[in-house]
DRENDO-1510 file (C-alpha; in Angstrom, 1 decimal, always signed):
<recs>
REC; n; res; u; v; w
REC; 1; UNK; +63.1; +168.8; +100.5 .
REC; 2; UNK; +60.7; +171.5; +101.1 .
REC; 3; UNK; +58.1; +172.0; +98.2 .
REC; 4; UNK; +57.1; +175.7; +97.3 .
REC; 5; UNK; +53.1; +175.4; +97.5 .
REC; 6; UNK; +52.9; +178.9; +96.4 .
REC; 7; UNK; +51.2; +179.8; +99.9 .
REC; 8; UNK; +52.5; +182.4; +101.9 .
REC; 9; UNK; +53.7; +180.6; +105.1 .
REC; 10; UNK; +54.6; +183.6; +107.0 .
REC; 11; UNK; +51.4; +183.9; +108.7 .
REC; 12; UNK; +51.6; +180.6; +110.5 .
REC; 13; UNK; +55.2; +180.4; +111.3 .
REC; 14; UNK; +57.2; +183.2; +112.5 .
REC; 15; UNK; +61.0; +183.2; +112.5 .
REC; 16; UNK; +62.4; +182.0; +115.8 .
REC; 17; UNK; +59.1; +180.7; +117.3 .
REC; 18; UNK; +58.6; +177.2; +118.1 .
REC; 19; UNK; +55.3; +175.5; +116.6 .
REC; 20; UNK; +54.8; +174.2; +120.1 .
REC; 21; UNK; +56.0; +177.1; +122.4 .
REC; 22; UNK; +55.0; +175.1; +125.7 .
REC; 23; UNK; +57.1; +172.1; +124.5 .
REC; 24; UNK; +56.5; +168.7; +126.0 .
REC; 25; UNK; +55.4; +168.7; +129.4 .
REC; 26; UNK; +57.6; +168.1; +132.4 .
REC; 27; UNK; +57.7; +164.3; +133.4 .
REC; 28; UNK; +55.8; +163.2; +130.1 .
REC; 29; UNK; +57.1; +159.7; +129.2 .
REC; 30; UNK; +57.4; +158.1; +125.6 .
REC; 31; UNK; +54.7; +155.6; +124.9 .
REC; 32; UNK; +57.4; +153.0; +124.4 .
REC; 33; UNK; +58.4; +153.6; +127.9 .
REC; 34; UNK; +55.0; +153.4; +129.3 .
REC; 35; UNK; +54.4; +150.1; +127.5 .
REC; 36; UNK; +57.6; +148.5; +128.7 .
REC; 37; UNK; +56.8; +149.6; +132.3 .
REC; 38; UNK; +53.4; +148.1; +132.0 .
REC; 39; UNK; +54.7; +144.7; +131.0 .
REC; 40; UNK; +57.4; +144.9; +133.6 .
REC; 41; UNK; +54.9; +146.1; +136.5 .
REC; 42; UNK; +54.9; +143.7; +139.5 .
REC; 43; UNK; +57.7; +141.4; +137.8 .
REC; 44; UNK; +60.9; +143.3; +139.0 .
REC; 45; UNK; +61.3; +141.2; +142.0 .
REC; 46; UNK; +60.9; +137.8; +140.2 .
REC; 47; UNK; +63.2; +139.0; +137.5 .
REC; 48; UNK; +65.9; +140.1; +139.6 .
REC; 49; UNK; +65.5; +136.9; +141.7 .
REC; 50; UNK; +66.0; +134.9; +138.4 .
REC; 51; UNK; +69.0; +137.0; +137.2 .
REC; 52; UNK; +70.8; +136.3; +140.7 .
REC; 53; UNK; +69.7; +132.7; +140.5 .
REC; 54; UNK; +71.1; +132.3; +136.9 .
REC; 55; UNK; +74.2; +134.3; +138.2 .
REC; 56; UNK; +74.8; +131.8; +141.1 .
REC; 57; UNK; +74.4; +129.1; +138.5 .
REC; 58; UNK; +77.4; +130.5; +136.4 .
REC; 59; UNK; +75.8; +132.5; +133.7 .
REC; 60; UNK; +78.7; +134.9; +133.2 .
REC; 61; UNK; +76.3; +137.7; +131.5 .
REC; 62; UNK; +74.0; +137.4; +134.4 .
REC; 63; UNK; +76.8; +137.6; +136.8 .
REC; 64; UNK; +78.0; +140.9; +134.9 .
REC; 65; UNK; +74.5; +142.4; +135.2 .
REC; 66; UNK; +74.2; +141.7; +139.0 .
REC; 67; UNK; +77.7; +143.0; +139.8 .
REC; 68; UNK; +77.3; +146.0; +137.6 .
REC; 69; UNK; +74.2; +146.8; +139.7 .
REC; 70; UNK; +76.0; +146.0; +142.9 .
REC; 71; UNK; +79.2; +147.9; +142.3 .
REC; 72; UNK; +79.1; +149.9; +139.0 .
REC; 73; UNK; +82.3; +150.7; +137.5 .
REC; 74; UNK; +83.9; +153.9; +138.8 .
REC; 75; UNK; +84.2; +156.7; +136.3 .
REC; 76; UNK; +86.3; +159.1; +138.7 .
REC; 77; UNK; +88.5; +158.5; +141.5 .
REC; 78; UNK; +90.2; +160.9; +143.9 .
REC; 79; UNK; +93.6; +162.0; +142.9 .
REC; 80; UNK; +96.3; +161.8; +145.9 .
REC; 81; UNK; +97.7; +165.0; +145.0 .
REC; 82; UNK; +98.2; +168.0; +146.8 .
REC; 83; UNK; +98.3; +171.4; +144.7 .
REC; 84; UNK; +100.4; +174.4; +146.1 .
REC; 85; UNK; +98.1; +177.0; +147.6 .
REC; 86; UNK; +96.6; +179.3; +145.0 .
REC; 87; UNK; +96.2; +182.9; +146.3 .
REC; 88; UNK; +97.2; +184.8; +143.1 .
REC; 89; UNK; +97.3; +184.2; +139.3 .
REC; 90; UNK; +101.0; +183.9; +139.5 .
REC; 91; UNK; +100.7; +180.9; +141.8 .
REC; 92; UNK; +99.0; +179.0; +139.0 .
REC; 93; UNK; +102.5; +178.8; +137.2 .
REC; 94; UNK; +103.9; +177.1; +140.3 .
REC; 95; UNK; +100.9; +174.6; +140.6 .
REC; 96; UNK; +101.3; +173.9; +136.8 .
REC; 97; UNK; +104.9; +172.9; +137.3 .
REC; 98; UNK; +104.0; +171.0; +140.2 .
REC; 99; UNK; +101.5; +169.0; +138.2 .
REC; 100; UNK; +104.0; +168.3; +135.4 .
REC; 101; UNK; +106.7; +167.3; +138.0 .
REC; 102; UNK; +104.3; +164.7; +139.2 .
REC; 103; UNK; +103.6; +163.3; +135.7 .
REC; 104; UNK; +107.5; +162.9; +135.4 .
REC; 105; UNK; +107.8; +161.3; +138.9 .
REC; 106; UNK; +105.0; +159.0; +138.0 .
REC; 107; UNK; +102.7; +160.2; +140.8 .
REC; 108; UNK; +100.1; +161.3; +138.4 .
REC; 109; UNK; +99.0; +159.8; +134.8 .
REC; 110; UNK; +98.9; +162.2; +132.1 .
REC; 111; UNK; +95.1; +161.9; +131.8 .
REC; 112; UNK; +94.7; +162.8; +135.6 .
REC; 113; UNK; +97.2; +165.9; +135.3 .
REC; 114; UNK; +95.1; +166.7; +132.2 .
REC; 115; UNK; +92.1; +167.2; +134.3 .
REC; 116; UNK; +93.8; +168.8; +137.4 .
REC; 117; UNK; +95.2; +171.3; +134.6 .
REC; 118; UNK; +91.7; +172.0; +133.3 .
REC; 119; UNK; +90.7; +172.7; +137.0 .
REC; 120; UNK; +93.6; +175.0; +137.4 .
REC; 121; UNK; +92.7; +176.7; +133.9 .
REC; 122; UNK; +89.2; +177.3; +135.1 .
REC; 123; UNK; +90.2; +178.8; +138.6 .
REC; 124; UNK; +93.0; +181.0; +137.3 .
REC; 125; UNK; +90.7; +183.5; +135.9 .
REC; 126; UNK; +88.6; +183.5; +139.0 .
REC; 127; UNK; +91.6; +184.3; +141.1 .
REC; 128; UNK; +92.6; +187.2; +138.7 .
REC; 129; UNK; +89.1; +188.8; +138.6 .
REC; 130; UNK; +88.8; +188.5; +142.4 .
REC; 131; UNK; +92.5; +190.2; +142.5 .
REC; 132; UNK; +91.3; +193.2; +140.0 .
REC; 133; UNK; +88.1; +193.7; +142.3 .
REC; 134; UNK; +90.2; +194.1; +145.3 .
REC; 135; UNK; +92.7; +196.6; +143.6 .
REC; 136; UNK; +89.6; +198.5; +142.2 .
REC; 137; UNK; +88.0; +198.9; +145.4 .
REC; 138; UNK; +91.1; +200.1; +147.0 .
REC; 139; UNK; +91.7; +202.8; +144.2 .
REC; 140; UNK; +88.1; +204.0; +144.6 .
REC; 141; UNK; +88.4; +204.1; +148.4 .
REC; 142; UNK; +91.6; +206.1; +147.8 .
REC; 143; UNK; +89.9; +208.5; +145.3 .
REC; 144; UNK; +87.3; +209.2; +147.6 .
REC; 145; UNK; +89.3; +210.6; +150.4 .
</recs>
């Protein structure tokens, strides 16, 4: 809890201004990270060989470590689903219905459908704005004639 020392602090600290405007330099590393790097410097190859040897010897933790490095778990995967063509904002309704039907048919999981729906939700305003710009340009062109 701040203590009121009776001094005016306005002279040193201005509202909205950092005490270190330059901030941490780009590429600066924490001293702990530097210490660990110094300890491991030159030992990475030996440690890797040891981990592989332990994995080959049946150590399941070492196996998991090695396999996670060779083939990390996939966080995303392509979804085999073709969205209907999206030329207008009205086409988003047809696409949403297609996503819903694909879930009902078991072609998509609910989470895959949710991700596709988010993409659709983000794309629809882009189509709407592009349509408005096209219509506005046509109106302006007609007005100047």
